[in-house]
Residue, then its C-alpha position, 0 to 999 in steps of 0.5 A: x500499499x502506498x502512503x502519500x508523502x506528507x509535505x508539511x506538518x504543522x507543530x505548534x509549542x505547548x510552553x516554553x522553556x524558562x532558565x537563568x542559564x546563559x550558555x546551556x550545556x552542549x547535552x542534557x546528559x552532562x548538565x546539571x542546570x536547572x530550569x522550568x517548563x511552563x506549559x501553556x495553561x490549556x495543556x496543564x491537564x496533560x501533565x497529570x501523573x508526573x511527579x517529581x523524581x521522574x524522568x521526562x523526554x522534552x521535544x523542542x524546537x531549536x529556535x536559534x539554529x541558523x538555516x540548514x544548508x547541504x554543507x551541514x550535512x556533515x559536521x565536526x562536533x567539538x567534543x569529538x576533536x574535529x572528527x567529521x560525522x554525518x548530521x544525523x550521527x550528531x546531536x547538533x542543533x544545525x539540522x534539516x528539521x531543527x528538532x531537540x530532544x532531552x532526558x530531564x529529572x522533575x524535581x517539582x510540578x505545580x500547576x502548569x510548571x515543571x521544575x527540572x534538572x539537565x537543562x540544555x536549552x535556551x530561556x524561551x525555547x518552544x517545547x513541542x511534546x513532553x513524553x515519560x522516559x520509559x526504560x526498557 
């Protein structure tokens, strides 16, 4: 069965990241930074069941990334000492679709606000989705 190709997607932020971190760490796995995920009030009921101590997956939009060009298909992540890799083998924010993913630890929750640890995003970053982090 042939599926039609999707040419465009309509995604809308469900909230924003709030943090006082000026220069976020390059990856959530090495971050000790804290912040708040402020979910738009109409989506607050969707937070039911999340509690302090949970790990969550946050999908977000790299809103400060430059436009993607073919030259960015190969990149040299600074932490790899100049080794070149394809963009899909990196966590670079310079991507064809500038989507990011972080696994954060919830430290507190109140109404539409999740206090979290492991922030690797800038203040104001648009949040696209939140999911439970399920370990196999």
